[in-house]
Predicted model as a PDB file, atoms N, CA, C, CB and O in Angstrom, pLDDT in the B-factor column:
MODEL        1                                                                  
ATOM      1  N   MET A   1     -20.720 167.832 119.585  1.00 70.00           N  
ATOM      2  CA  MET A   1     -20.861 167.996 121.022  1.00 70.00           C  
ATOM      3  C   MET A   1     -22.022 167.135 121.515  1.00 70.00           C  
ATOM      4  CB  MET A   1     -21.082 169.486 121.390  1.00 70.00           C  
ATOM      5  O   MET A   1     -23.136 167.226 120.997  1.00 70.00           O  
ATOM      6  N   GLU A   2     -21.760 166.320 122.495  1.00 71.00           N  
ATOM      7  CA  GLU A   2     -22.801 165.454 123.043  1.00 71.00           C  
ATOM      8  C   GLU A   2     -23.686 166.227 124.003  1.00 71.00           C  
ATOM      9  CB  GLU A   2     -22.183 164.244 123.750  1.00 71.00           C  
ATOM     10  O   GLU A   2     -23.210 166.999 124.836  1.00 71.00           O  
ATOM     11  N   THR A   3     -24.971 166.002 123.869  1.00 79.00           N  
ATOM     12  CA  THR A   3     -25.901 166.614 124.804  1.00 79.00           C  
ATOM     13  C   THR A   3     -26.134 165.657 125.965  1.00 79.00           C  
ATOM     14  CB  THR A   3     -27.239 166.977 124.105  1.00 79.00           C  
ATOM     15  O   THR A   3     -25.713 164.501 125.937  1.00 79.00           O  
ATOM     16  N   GLU A   4     -26.797 166.155 126.961  1.00 75.00           N  
ATOM     17  CA  GLU A   4     -27.110 165.332 128.131  1.00 75.00           C  
ATOM     18  C   GLU A   4     -27.977 164.143 127.742  1.00 75.00           C  
ATOM     19  CB  GLU A   4     -27.817 166.169 129.206  1.00 75.00           C  
ATOM     20  O   GLU A   4     -27.803 163.048 128.276  1.00 75.00           O  
ATOM     21  N   SER A   5     -28.905 164.349 126.818  1.00 78.00           N  
ATOM     22  CA  SER A   5     -29.776 163.250 126.393  1.00 78.00           C  
ATOM     23  C   SER A   5     -28.988 162.199 125.607  1.00 78.00           C  
ATOM     24  CB  SER A   5     -30.940 163.788 125.540  1.00 78.00           C  
ATOM     25  O   SER A   5     -29.296 161.011 125.701  1.00 78.00           O  
ATOM     26  N   ASP A   6     -27.975 162.611 124.832  1.00 77.00           N  
ATOM     27  CA  ASP A   6     -27.123 161.650 124.124  1.00 77.00           C  
ATOM     28  C   ASP A   6     -26.380 160.761 125.107  1.00 77.00           C  
ATOM     29  CB  ASP A   6     -26.123 162.379 123.218  1.00 77.00           C  
ATOM     30  O   ASP A   6     -26.275 159.551 124.908  1.00 77.00           O  
ATOM     31  N   VAL A   7     -25.875 161.361 126.153  1.00 80.00           N  
ATOM     32  CA  VAL A   7     -25.160 160.605 127.186  1.00 80.00           C  
ATOM     33  C   VAL A   7     -26.117 159.639 127.873  1.00 80.00           C  
ATOM     34  CB  VAL A   7     -24.514 161.561 128.226  1.00 80.00           C  
ATOM     35  O   VAL A   7     -25.772 158.484 128.122  1.00 80.00           O  
ATOM     36  N   GLU A   8     -27.314 160.114 128.177  1.00 81.00           N  
ATOM     37  CA  GLU A   8     -28.310 159.271 128.839  1.00 81.00           C  
ATOM     38  C   GLU A   8     -28.699 158.087 127.961  1.00 81.00           C  
ATOM     39  CB  GLU A   8     -29.553 160.092 129.193  1.00 81.00           C  
ATOM     40  O   GLU A   8     -28.820 156.964 128.452  1.00 81.00           O  
ATOM     41  N   VAL A   9     -28.896 158.330 126.666  1.00 77.00           N  
ATOM     42  CA  VAL A   9     -29.224 157.257 125.732  1.00 77.00           C  
ATOM     43  C   VAL A   9     -28.086 156.247 125.683  1.00 77.00           C  
ATOM     44  CB  VAL A   9     -29.508 157.822 124.325  1.00 77.00           C  
ATOM     45  O   VAL A   9     -28.333 155.041 125.662  1.00 77.00           O  
ATOM     46  N   GLY A  10     -26.855 156.717 125.663  1.00 80.00           N  
ATOM     47  CA  GLY A  10     -25.708 155.820 125.665  1.00 80.00           C  
ATOM     48  C   GLY A  10     -25.650 154.961 126.920  1.00 80.00           C  
ATOM     49  O   GLY A  10     -25.331 153.774 126.851  1.00 80.00           O  
ATOM     50  N   LEU A  11     -25.957 155.554 128.059  1.00 87.00           N  
ATOM     51  CA  LEU A  11     -25.969 154.796 129.315  1.00 87.00           C  
ATOM     52  C   LEU A  11     -27.066 153.741 129.307  1.00 87.00           C  
ATOM     53  CB  LEU A  11     -26.158 155.740 130.511  1.00 87.00           C  
ATOM     54  O   LEU A  11     -26.839 152.604 129.721  1.00 87.00           O  
ATOM     55  N   TRP A  12     -28.262 154.115 128.835  1.00 87.00           N  
ATOM     56  CA  TRP A  12     -29.373 153.160 128.751  1.00 87.00           C  
ATOM     57  C   TRP A  12     -29.023 152.021 127.806  1.00 87.00           C  
ATOM     58  CB  TRP A  12     -30.662 153.862 128.282  1.00 87.00           C  
ATOM     59  O   TRP A  12     -29.311 150.858 128.092  1.00 87.00           O  
ATOM     60  N   ASP A  13     -28.400 152.359 126.674  1.00 84.00           N  
ATOM     61  CA  ASP A  13     -28.039 151.343 125.688  1.00 84.00           C  
ATOM     62  C   ASP A  13     -27.013 150.365 126.262  1.00 84.00           C  
ATOM     63  CB  ASP A  13     -27.488 152.005 124.416  1.00 84.00           C  
ATOM     64  O   ASP A  13     -27.117 149.156 126.055  1.00 84.00           O  
ATOM     65  N   ALA A  14     -26.029 150.889 126.978  1.00 89.00           N  
ATOM     66  CA  ALA A  14     -25.015 150.027 127.602  1.00 89.00           C  
ATOM     67  C   ALA A  14     -25.657 149.132 128.657  1.00 89.00           C  
ATOM     68  CB  ALA A  14     -23.887 150.880 128.238  1.00 89.00           C  
ATOM     69  O   ALA A  14     -25.328 147.949 128.752  1.00 89.00           O  
ATOM     70  N   GLU A  15     -26.560 149.683 129.439  1.00 90.00           N  
ATOM     71  CA  GLU A  15     -27.241 148.895 130.476  1.00 90.00           C  
ATOM     72  C   GLU A  15     -28.113 147.813 129.857  1.00 90.00           C  
ATOM     73  CB  GLU A  15     -28.094 149.805 131.369  1.00 90.00           C  
ATOM     74  O   GLU A  15     -28.167 146.694 130.367  1.00 90.00           O  
ATOM     75  N   LEU A  16     -28.797 148.137 128.761  1.00 87.00           N  
ATOM     76  CA  LEU A  16     -29.612 147.149 128.060  1.00 87.00           C  
ATOM     77  C   LEU A  16     -28.734 146.029 127.501  1.00 87.00           C  
ATOM     78  CB  LEU A  16     -30.415 147.817 126.927  1.00 87.00           C  
ATOM     79  O   LEU A  16     -29.089 144.855 127.605  1.00 87.00           O  
ATOM     80  N   ASP A  17     -27.595 146.382 126.911  1.00 88.00           N  
ATOM     81  CA  ASP A  17     -26.671 145.360 126.402  1.00 88.00           C  
ATOM     82  C   ASP A  17     -26.212 144.432 127.524  1.00 88.00           C  
ATOM     83  CB  ASP A  17     -25.452 146.022 125.733  1.00 88.00           C  
ATOM     84  O   ASP A  17     -26.129 143.218 127.335  1.00 88.00           O  
ATOM     85  N   SER A  18     -25.916 144.999 128.682  1.00 91.00           N  
ATOM     86  CA  SER A  18     -25.502 144.195 129.829  1.00 91.00           C  
ATOM     87  C   SER A  18     -26.616 143.245 130.267  1.00 91.00           C  
ATOM     88  CB  SER A  18     -25.094 145.103 130.995  1.00 91.00           C  
ATOM     89  O   SER A  18     -26.363 142.073 130.545  1.00 91.00           O  
ATOM     90  N   LEU A  19     -27.837 143.747 130.327  1.00 89.00           N  
ATOM     91  CA  LEU A  19     -28.988 142.918 130.692  1.00 89.00           C  
ATOM     92  C   LEU A  19     -29.188 141.791 129.683  1.00 89.00           C  
ATOM     93  CB  LEU A  19     -30.261 143.777 130.786  1.00 89.00           C  
ATOM     94  O   LEU A  19     -29.413 140.643 130.066  1.00 89.00           O  
ATOM     95  N   LEU A  20     -29.104 142.118 128.397  1.00 88.00           N  
ATOM     96  CA  LEU A  20     -29.308 141.107 127.363  1.00 88.00           C  
ATOM     97  C   LEU A  20     -28.225 140.029 127.409  1.00 88.00           C  
ATOM     98  CB  LEU A  20     -29.331 141.763 125.985  1.00 88.00           C  
ATOM     99  O   LEU A  20     -28.500 138.865 127.119  1.00 88.00           O  
ATOM    100  N   LEU A  21     -27.015 140.399 127.766  1.00 89.00           N  
ATOM    101  CA  LEU A  21     -25.951 139.393 127.920  1.00 89.00           C  
ATOM    102  C   LEU A  21     -26.262 138.444 129.075  1.00 89.00           C  
ATOM    103  CB  LEU A  21     -24.587 140.080 128.154  1.00 89.00           C  
ATOM    104  O   LEU A  21     -26.080 137.232 128.960  1.00 89.00           O  
ATOM    105  N   ARG A  22     -26.732 139.005 130.184  1.00 89.00           N  
ATOM    106  CA  ARG A  22     -27.060 138.155 131.345  1.00 89.00           C  
ATOM    107  C   ARG A  22     -28.231 137.234 131.041  1.00 89.00           C  
ATOM    108  CB  ARG A  22     -27.387 139.021 132.573  1.00 89.00           C  
ATOM    109  O   ARG A  22     -28.186 136.048 131.368  1.00 89.00           O  
ATOM    110  N   VAL A  23     -29.267 137.757 130.427  1.00 89.00           N  
ATOM    111  CA  VAL A  23     -30.440 136.947 130.094  1.00 89.00           C  
ATOM    112  C   VAL A  23     -30.092 135.950 128.993  1.00 89.00           C  
ATOM    113  CB  VAL A  23     -31.620 137.844 129.654  1.00 89.00           C  
ATOM    114  O   VAL A  23     -30.593 134.826 128.987  1.00 89.00           O  
ATOM    115  N   GLY A  24     -29.238 136.362 128.069  1.00 87.00           N  
ATOM    116  CA  GLY A  24     -28.853 135.512 126.952  1.00 87.00           C  
ATOM    117  C   GLY A  24     -28.213 134.205 127.360  1.00 87.00           C  
ATOM    118  O   GLY A  24     -28.253 133.233 126.606  1.00 87.00           O  
ATOM    119  N   GLU A  25     -27.624 134.167 128.539  1.00 86.00           N  
ATOM    120  CA  GLU A  25     -27.011 132.936 129.043  1.00 86.00           C  
ATOM    121  C   GLU A  25     -28.037 131.828 129.241  1.00 86.00           C  
ATOM    122  CB  GLU A  25     -26.291 133.206 130.353  1.00 86.00           C  
ATOM    123  O   GLU A  25     -27.674 130.654 129.320  1.00 86.00           O  
ATOM    124  N   ARG A  26     -29.309 132.190 129.323  1.00 85.00           N  
ATOM    125  CA  ARG A  26     -30.377 131.203 129.514  1.00 85.00           C  
ATOM    126  C   ARG A  26     -30.696 130.444 128.236  1.00 85.00           C  
ATOM    127  CB  ARG A  26     -31.631 131.883 130.024  1.00 85.00           C  
ATOM    128  O   ARG A  26     -31.381 129.422 128.277  1.00 85.00           O  
ATOM    129  N   PHE A  27     -30.206 130.934 127.101  1.00 85.00           N  
ATOM    130  CA  PHE A  27     -30.485 130.322 125.807  1.00 85.00           C  
ATOM    131  C   PHE A  27     -29.235 129.589 125.333  1.00 85.00           C  
ATOM    132  CB  PHE A  27     -30.936 131.390 124.762  1.00 85.00           C  
ATOM    133  O   PHE A  27     -28.136 130.142 125.342  1.00 85.00           O  
ATOM    134  N   GLY A  28     -29.415 128.359 124.926  1.00 85.00           N  
ATOM    135  CA  GLY A  28     -28.290 127.539 124.516  1.00 85.00           C  
ATOM    136  C   GLY A  28     -27.752 127.844 123.132  1.00 85.00           C  
ATOM    137  O   GLY A  28     -26.609 127.510 122.819  1.00 85.00           O  
ATOM    138  N   ARG A  29     -28.564 128.475 122.302  1.00 88.00           N  
ATOM    139  CA  ARG A  29     -28.160 128.732 120.927  1.00 88.00           C  
ATOM    140  C   ARG A  29     -28.221 130.227 120.629  1.00 88.00           C  
ATOM    141  CB  ARG A  29     -29.051 127.949 119.945  1.00 88.00           C  
ATOM    142  O   ARG A  29     -28.929 130.988 121.288  1.00 88.00           O  
ATOM    143  N   ALA A  30     -27.461 130.617 119.620  1.00 88.00           N  
ATOM    144  CA  ALA A  30     -27.379 132.039 119.267  1.00 88.00           C  
ATOM    145  C   ALA A  30     -28.683 132.561 118.663  1.00 88.00           C  
ATOM    146  CB  ALA A  30     -26.236 132.267 118.287  1.00 88.00           C  
ATOM    147  O   ALA A  30     -29.057 133.708 118.906  1.00 88.00           O  
ATOM    148  N   GLU A  31     -29.375 131.736 117.883  1.00 88.00           N  
ATOM    149  CA  GLU A  31     -30.593 132.208 117.216  1.00 88.00           C  
ATOM    150  C   GLU A  31     -31.665 132.663 118.217  1.00 88.00           C  
ATOM    151  CB  GLU A  31     -31.156 131.103 116.325  1.00 88.00           C  
ATOM    152  O   GLU A  31     -32.197 133.761 118.057  1.00 88.00           O  
ATOM    153  N   PRO A  32     -32.004 131.869 119.236  1.00 87.00           N  
ATOM    154  CA  PRO A  32     -32.987 132.360 120.213  1.00 87.00           C  
ATOM    155  C   PRO A  32     -32.501 133.600 120.967  1.00 87.00           C  
ATOM    156  CB  PRO A  32     -33.317 131.259 121.211  1.00 87.00           C  
ATOM    157  O   PRO A  32     -33.300 134.472 121.308  1.00 87.00           O  
ATOM    158  N   ARG A  33     -31.195 133.680 121.224  1.00 88.00           N  
ATOM    159  CA  ARG A  33     -30.664 134.879 121.883  1.00 88.00           C  
ATOM    160  C   ARG A  33     -30.888 136.106 121.010  1.00 88.00           C  
ATOM    161  CB  ARG A  33     -29.159 134.714 122.191  1.00 88.00           C  
ATOM    162  O   ARG A  33     -31.276 137.158 121.519  1.00 88.00           O  
ATOM    163  N   ARG A  34     -30.653 135.991 119.711  1.00 88.00           N  
ATOM    164  CA  ARG A  34     -30.871 137.118 118.799  1.00 88.00           C  
ATOM    165  C   ARG A  34     -32.351 137.489 118.739  1.00 88.00           C  
ATOM    166  CB  ARG A  34     -30.353 136.778 117.388  1.00 88.00           C  
ATOM    167  O   ARG A  34     -32.702 138.669 118.722  1.00 88.00           O  
ATOM    168  N   ARG A  35     -33.208 136.484 118.706  1.00 88.00           N  
ATOM    169  CA  ARG A  35     -34.650 136.765 118.662  1.00 88.00           C  
ATOM    170  C   ARG A  35     -35.096 137.479 119.933  1.00 88.00           C  
ATOM    171  CB  ARG A  35     -35.454 135.458 118.477  1.00 88.00           C  
ATOM    172  O   ARG A  35     -35.891 138.418 119.880  1.00 88.00           O  
ATOM    173  N   MET A  36     -34.584 137.033 121.063  1.00 88.00           N  
ATOM    174  CA  MET A  36     -34.921 137.675 122.344  1.00 88.00           C  
ATOM    175  C   MET A  36     -34.436 139.121 122.329  1.00 88.00           C  
ATOM    176  CB  MET A  36     -34.290 136.898 123.545  1.00 88.00           C  
ATOM    177  O   MET A  36     -35.165 140.026 122.734  1.00 88.00           O  
ATOM    178  N   ARG A  37     -33.212 139.340 121.865  1.00 88.00           N  
ATOM    179  CA  ARG A  37     -32.662 140.695 121.789  1.00 88.00           C  
ATOM    180  C   ARG A  37     -33.517 141.572 120.870  1.00 88.00           C  
ATOM    181  CB  ARG A  37     -31.199 140.659 121.287  1.00 88.00           C  
ATOM    182  O   ARG A  37     -33.854 142.702 121.222  1.00 88.00           O  
ATOM    183  N   ASP A  38     -33.862 141.050 119.700  1.00 88.00           N  
ATOM    184  CA  ASP A  38     -34.674 141.810 118.748  1.00 88.00           C  
ATOM    185  C   ASP A  38     -36.049 142.128 119.328  1.00 88.00           C  
ATOM    186  CB  ASP A  38     -34.825 141.033 117.436  1.00 88.00           C  
ATOM    187  O   ASP A  38     -36.584 143.217 119.120  1.00 88.00           O  
ATOM    188  N   HIS A  39     -36.614 141.169 120.055  1.00 86.00           N  
ATOM    189  CA  HIS A  39     -37.936 141.375 120.651  1.00 86.00           C  
ATOM    190  C   HIS A  39     -37.884 142.492 121.697  1.00 86.00           C  
ATOM    191  CB  HIS A  39     -38.454 140.064 121.292  1.00 86.00           C  
ATOM    192  O   HIS A  39     -38.734 143.383 121.696  1.00 86.00           O  
ATOM    193  N   VAL A  40     -36.907 142.447 122.571  1.00 88.00           N  
ATOM    194  CA  VAL A  40     -36.797 143.468 123.620  1.00 88.00           C  
ATOM    195  C   VAL A  40     -36.539 144.834 123.000  1.00 88.00           C  
ATOM    196  CB  VAL A  40     -35.670 143.113 124.616  1.00 88.00           C  
ATOM    197  O   VAL A  40     -37.152 145.825 123.398  1.00 88.00           O  
ATOM    198  N   ARG A  41     -35.638 144.891 122.031  1.00 87.00           N  
ATOM    199  CA  ARG A  41     -35.346 146.179 121.383  1.00 87.00           C  
ATOM    200  C   ARG A  41     -36.579 146.704 120.633  1.00 87.00           C  
ATOM    201  CB  ARG A  41     -34.149 146.034 120.405  1.00 87.00           C  
ATOM    202  O   ARG A  41     -36.804 147.913 120.581  1.00 87.00           O  
ATOM    203  N   GLY A  42     -37.365 145.807 120.059  1.00 87.00           N  
ATOM    204  CA  GLY A  42     -38.600 146.228 119.401  1.00 87.00           C  
ATOM    205  C   GLY A  42     -39.610 146.773 120.389  1.00 87.00           C  
ATOM    206  O   GLY A  42     -40.280 147.769 120.116  1.00 87.00           O  
ATOM    207  N   LEU A  43     -39.720 146.124 121.532  1.00 88.00           N  
ATOM    208  CA  LEU A  43     -40.655 146.604 122.552  1.00 88.00           C  
ATOM    209  C   LEU A  43     -40.252 147.967 123.094  1.00 88.00           C  
ATOM    210  CB  LEU A  43     -40.745 145.605 123.695  1.00 88.00           C  
ATOM    211  O   LEU A  43     -41.106 148.805 123.383  1.00 88.00           O  
ATOM    212  N   LEU A  44     -38.951 148.188 123.230  1.00 86.00           N  
ATOM    213  CA  LEU A  44     -38.463 149.450 123.770  1.00 86.00           C  
ATOM    214  C   LEU A  44     -38.258 150.510 122.700  1.00 86.00           C  
ATOM    215  CB  LEU A  44     -37.175 149.225 124.505  1.00 86.00           C  
ATOM    216  O   LEU A  44     -38.079 151.685 123.020  1.00 86.00           O  
ATOM    217  N   GLY A  45     -38.281 150.113 121.437  1.00 85.00           N  
ATOM    218  CA  GLY A  45     -37.965 151.024 120.343  1.00 85.00           C  
ATOM    219  C   GLY A  45     -39.152 151.816 119.841  1.00 85.00           C  
ATOM    220  O   GLY A  45     -40.171 151.970 120.514  1.00 85.00           O  
ATOM    221  N   SER A  46     -38.975 152.310 118.635  1.00 85.00           N  
ATOM    222  CA  SER A  46     -39.961 153.218 118.056  1.00 85.00           C  
ATOM    223  C   SER A  46     -41.004 152.503 117.202  1.00 85.00           C  
ATOM    224  CB  SER A  46     -39.265 154.259 117.226  1.00 85.00           C  
ATOM    225  O   SER A  46     -41.628 153.121 116.339  1.00 85.00           O  
ATOM    226  N   VAL A  47     -41.195 151.219 117.436  1.00 85.00           N  
ATOM    227  CA  VAL A  47     -42.211 150.472 116.703  1.00 85.00           C  
ATOM    228  C   VAL A  47     -43.574 151.036 117.086  1.00 85.00           C  
ATOM    229  CB  VAL A  47     -42.125 148.933 117.006  1.00 85.00           C  
ATOM    230  O   VAL A  47     -43.900 151.153 118.268  1.00 85.00           O  
ATOM    231  N   GLY A  48     -44.368 151.387 116.069  1.00 86.00           N  
ATOM    232  CA  GLY A  48     -45.655 152.038 116.328  1.00 86.00           C  
ATOM    233  C   GLY A  48     -46.616 151.172 117.120  1.00 86.00           C  
ATOM    234  O   GLY A  48     -47.096 151.574 118.180  1.00 86.00           O  
ATOM    235  N   ARG A  49     -46.897 149.989 116.608  1.00 88.00           N  
ATOM    236  CA  ARG A  49     -47.782 149.052 117.302  1.00 88.00           C  
ATOM    237  C   ARG A  49     -46.922 147.897 117.772  1.00 88.00           C  
ATOM    238  CB  ARG A  49     -48.961 148.554 116.378  1.00 88.00           C  
ATOM    239  O   ARG A  49     -46.131 147.361 116.996  1.00 88.00           O  
ATOM    240  N   LYS A  50     -47.059 147.515 118.997  1.00 90.00           N  
ATOM    241  CA  LYS A  50     -46.206 146.487 119.597  1.00 90.00           C  
ATOM    242  C   LYS A  50     -46.819 145.099 119.427  1.00 90.00           C  
ATOM    243  CB  LYS A  50     -45.976 146.783 121.086  1.00 90.00           C  
ATOM    244  O   LYS A  50     -47.189 144.451 120.406  1.00 90.00           O  
ATOM    245  N   ASN A  51     -46.922 144.645 118.165  1.00 92.00           N  
ATOM    246  CA  ASN A  51     -47.355 143.275 117.938  1.00 92.00           C  
ATOM    247  C   ASN A  51     -46.237 142.541 117.207  1.00 92.00           C  
ATOM    248  CB  ASN A  51     -48.691 143.226 117.126  1.00 92.00           C  
ATOM    249  O   ASN A  51     -45.277 143.161 116.750  1.00 92.00           O  
ATOM    250  N   SER A  52     -46.361 141.242 117.098  1.00 90.00           N  
ATOM    251  CA  SER A  52     -45.248 140.445 116.585  1.00 90.00           C  
ATOM    252  C   SER A  52     -44.913 140.769 115.128  1.00 90.00           C  
ATOM    253  CB  SER A  52     -45.571 138.972 116.716  1.00 90.00           C  
ATOM    254  O   SER A  52     -43.747 140.685 114.743  1.00 90.00           O  
ATOM    255  N   TRP A  53     -45.895 141.134 114.316  1.00 93.00           N  
ATOM    256  CA  TRP A  53     -45.603 141.476 112.922  1.00 93.00           C  
ATOM    257  C   TRP A  53     -44.734 142.726 112.845  1.00 93.00           C  
ATOM    258  CB  TRP A  53     -46.909 141.688 112.132  1.00 93.00           C  
ATOM    259  O   TRP A  53     -43.734 142.738 112.127  1.00 93.00           O  
ATOM    260  N   GLN A  54     -45.100 143.773 113.572  1.00 92.00           N  
ATOM    261  CA  GLN A  54     -44.337 145.013 113.510  1.00 92.00           C  
ATOM    262  C   GLN A  54     -42.954 144.863 114.148  1.00 92.00           C  
ATOM    263  CB  GLN A  54     -45.107 146.132 114.197  1.00 92.00           C  
ATOM    264  O   GLN A  54     -41.980 145.426 113.649  1.00 92.00           O  
ATOM    265  N   ILE A  55     -42.863 144.116 115.232  1.00 92.00           N  
ATOM    266  CA  ILE A  55     -41.564 143.910 115.876  1.00 92.00           C  
ATOM    267  C   ILE A  55     -40.653 143.094 114.964  1.00 92.00           C  
ATOM    268  CB  ILE A  55     -41.734 143.202 117.243  1.00 92.00           C  
ATOM    269  O   ILE A  55     -39.464 143.393 114.846  1.00 92.00           O  
ATOM    270  N   ALA A  56     -41.200 142.068 114.322  1.00 91.00           N  
ATOM    271  CA  ALA A  56     -40.407 141.266 113.382  1.00 91.00           C  
ATOM    272  C   ALA A  56     -39.937 142.125 112.214  1.00 91.00           C  
ATOM    273  CB  ALA A  56     -41.227 140.064 112.863  1.00 91.00           C  
ATOM    274  O   ALA A  56     -38.788 142.018 111.787  1.00 91.00           O  
ATOM    275  N   GLU A  57     -40.807 142.962 111.706  1.00 92.00           N  
ATOM    276  CA  GLU A  57     -40.437 143.855 110.608  1.00 92.00           C  
ATOM    277  C   GLU A  57     -39.339 144.821 111.046  1.00 92.00           C  
ATOM    278  CB  GLU A  57     -41.667 144.637 110.112  1.00 92.00           C  
ATOM    279  O   GLU A  57     -38.392 145.067 110.299  1.00 92.00           O  
ATOM    280  N   HIS A  58     -39.462 145.361 112.240  1.00 90.00           N  
ATOM    281  CA  HIS A  58     -38.452 146.262 112.801  1.00 90.00           C  
ATOM    282  C   HIS A  58     -37.093 145.555 112.902  1.00 90.00           C  
ATOM    283  CB  HIS A  58     -38.897 146.771 114.193  1.00 90.00           C  
ATOM    284  O   HIS A  58     -36.050 146.184 112.723  1.00 90.00           O  
ATOM    285  N   ALA A  59     -37.111 144.257 113.187  1.00 89.00           N  
ATOM    286  CA  ALA A  59     -35.885 143.467 113.333  1.00 89.00           C  
ATOM    287  C   ALA A  59     -35.348 142.974 111.989  1.00 89.00           C  
ATOM    288  CB  ALA A  59     -36.140 142.279 114.247  1.00 89.00           C  
ATOM    289  O   ALA A  59     -34.295 142.339 111.936  1.00 89.00           O  
ATOM    290  N   GLY A  60     -36.073 143.266 110.902  1.00 90.00           N  
ATOM    291  CA  GLY A  60     -35.610 142.857 109.587  1.00 90.00           C  
ATOM    292  C   GLY A  60     -36.009 141.445 109.194  1.00 90.00           C  
ATOM    293  O   GLY A  60     -35.421 140.869 108.279  1.00 90.00           O  
ATOM    294  N   GLN A  61     -36.993 140.886 109.868  1.00 91.00           N  
ATOM    295  CA  GLN A  61     -37.459 139.538 109.567  1.00 91.00           C  
ATOM    296  C   GLN A  61     -38.689 139.622 108.664  1.00 91.00           C  
ATOM    297  CB  GLN A  61     -37.782 138.757 110.872  1.00 91.00           C  
ATOM    298  O   GLN A  61     -39.467 140.574 108.734  1.00 91.00           O  
ATOM    299  N   ASP A  62     -38.847 138.603 107.813  1.00 93.00           N  
ATOM    300  CA  ASP A  62     -39.976 138.590 106.880  1.00 93.00           C  
ATOM    301  C   ASP A  62     -41.300 138.252 107.553  1.00 93.00           C  
ATOM    302  CB  ASP A  62     -39.713 137.602 105.774  1.00 93.00           C  
ATOM    303  O   ASP A  62     -42.348 138.772 107.169  1.00 93.00           O  
ATOM    304  N   THR A  63     -41.252 137.384 108.554  1.00 94.00           N  
ATOM    305  CA  THR A  63     -42.463 136.944 109.242  1.00 94.00           C  
ATOM    306  C   THR A  63     -42.224 136.967 110.748  1.00 94.00           C  
ATOM    307  CB  THR A  63     -42.884 135.521 108.773  1.00 94.00           C  
ATOM    308  O   THR A  63     -41.077 137.028 111.192  1.00 94.00           O  
ATOM    309  N   PRO A  64     -43.293 136.920 111.534  1.00 93.00           N  
ATOM    310  CA  PRO A  64     -43.132 136.914 112.990  1.00 93.00           C  
ATOM    311  C   PRO A  64     -43.029 135.508 113.576  1.00 93.00           C  
ATOM    312  CB  PRO A  64     -44.287 137.638 113.632  1.00 93.00           C  
ATOM    313  O   PRO A  64     -43.011 135.356 114.797  1.00 93.00           O  
ATOM    314  N   TYR A  65     -42.961 134.476 112.731  1.00 93.00           N  
ATOM    315  CA  TYR A  65     -43.078 133.113 113.239  1.00 93.00           C  
ATOM    316  C   TYR A  65     -41.949 132.732 114.197  1.00 93.00           C  
ATOM    317  CB  TYR A  65     -43.106 132.147 112.087  1.00 93.00           C  
ATOM    318  O   TYR A  65     -42.191 132.036 115.183  1.00 93.00           O  
ATOM    319  N   GLY A  66     -40.734 133.171 113.924  1.00 90.00           N  
ATOM    320  CA  GLY A  66     -39.628 132.871 114.830  1.00 90.00           C  
ATOM    321  C   GLY A  66     -39.820 133.521 116.186  1.00 90.00           C  
ATOM    322  O   GLY A  66     -39.549 132.909 117.219  1.00 90.00           O  
ATOM    323  N   LEU A  67     -40.283 134.749 116.185  1.00 88.00           N  
ATOM    324  CA  LEU A  67     -40.560 135.458 117.430  1.00 88.00           C  
ATOM    325  C   LEU A  67     -41.691 134.779 118.189  1.00 88.00           C  
ATOM    326  CB  LEU A  67     -40.912 136.927 117.150  1.00 88.00           C  
ATOM    327  O   LEU A  67     -41.615 134.610 119.406  1.00 88.00           O  
ATOM    328  N   GLN A  68     -42.735 134.391 117.473  1.00 91.00           N  
ATOM    329  CA  GLN A  68     -43.854 133.709 118.125  1.00 91.00           C  
ATOM    330  C   GLN A  68     -43.413 132.365 118.703  1.00 91.00           C  
ATOM    331  CB  GLN A  68     -45.009 133.504 117.132  1.00 91.00           C  
ATOM    332  O   GLN A  68     -43.864 131.973 119.780  1.00 91.00           O  
ATOM    333  N   ARG A  69     -42.544 131.668 118.000  1.00 90.00           N  
ATOM    334  CA  ARG A  69     -42.009 130.406 118.506  1.00 90.00           C  
ATOM    335  C   ARG A  69     -41.231 130.641 119.803  1.00 90.00           C  
ATOM    336  CB  ARG A  69     -41.104 129.737 117.447  1.00 90.00           C  
ATOM    337  O   ARG A  69     -41.361 129.882 120.764  1.00 90.00           O  
ATOM    338  N   LEU A  70     -40.422 131.699 119.815  1.00 86.00           N  
ATOM    339  CA  LEU A  70     -39.665 132.031 121.022  1.00 86.00           C  
ATOM    340  C   LEU A  70     -40.596 132.305 122.204  1.00 86.00           C  
ATOM    341  CB  LEU A  70     -38.767 133.248 120.768  1.00 86.00           C  
ATOM    342  O   LEU A  70     -40.352 131.846 123.320  1.00 86.00           O  
ATOM    343  N   LEU A  71     -41.661 133.056 121.945  1.00 86.00           N  
ATOM    344  CA  LEU A  71     -42.571 133.423 123.030  1.00 86.00           C  
ATOM    345  C   LEU A  71     -43.397 132.254 123.537  1.00 86.00           C  
ATOM    346  CB  LEU A  71     -43.490 134.517 122.575  1.00 86.00           C  
ATOM    347  O   LEU A  71     -43.831 132.260 124.689  1.00 86.00           O  
ATOM    348  N   SER A  72     -43.620 131.251 122.697  1.00 89.00           N  
ATOM    349  CA  SER A  72     -44.424 130.108 123.126  1.00 89.00           C  
ATOM    350  C   SER A  72     -43.569 128.951 123.628  1.00 89.00           C  
ATOM    351  CB  SER A  72     -45.297 129.636 121.986  1.00 89.00           C  
ATOM    352  O   SER A  72     -44.102 127.947 124.100  1.00 89.00           O  
ATOM    353  N   TRP A  73     -42.257 129.082 123.531  1.00 78.00           N  
ATOM    354  CA  TRP A  73     -41.335 128.017 123.939  1.00 78.00           C  
ATOM    355  C   TRP A  73     -41.351 127.820 125.441  1.00 78.00           C  
ATOM    356  CB  TRP A  73     -39.917 128.329 123.475  1.00 78.00           C  
ATOM    357  O   TRP A  73     -41.352 128.780 126.212  1.00 78.00           O  
ATOM    358  N   ARG A  74     -41.365 126.560 125.842  1.00 69.00           N  
ATOM    359  CA  ARG A  74     -41.305 126.234 127.274  1.00 69.00           C  
ATOM    360  C   ARG A  74     -40.114 125.347 127.519  1.00 69.00           C  
ATOM    361  CB  ARG A  74     -42.609 125.544 127.759  1.00 69.00           C  
ATOM    362  O   ARG A  74     -39.826 124.449 126.728  1.00 69.00           O  
ATOM    363  N   GLN A  75     -39.441 125.583 128.574  1.00 60.00           N  
ATOM    364  CA  GLN A  75     -38.247 124.829 128.908  1.00 60.00           C  
ATOM    365  C   GLN A  75     -38.588 123.544 129.596  1.00 60.00           C  
ATOM    366  CB  GLN A  75     -37.331 125.641 129.770  1.00 60.00           C  
ATOM    367  O   GLN A  75     -37.693 122.777 129.951  1.00 60.00           O  
TER     368      GLN A  75                                                      
ENDMDL                                                                          
END                                                                             
């Protein structure tokens, strides 16, 4: 049986996916889109400290260098 909070989490998750799809169009390649998605989910998730090492670890990456590259990238 779904609780009200389960439904709310599902709605938030669907809305976040929609936002990430819209923002993802700004990136020409799949890799930066995935890094952006992982970064946002790390910021919104249960990562204890919100720094690049912990967010990268949460995303299953060995180092934060790809995330740092994404954040320092200029168009």
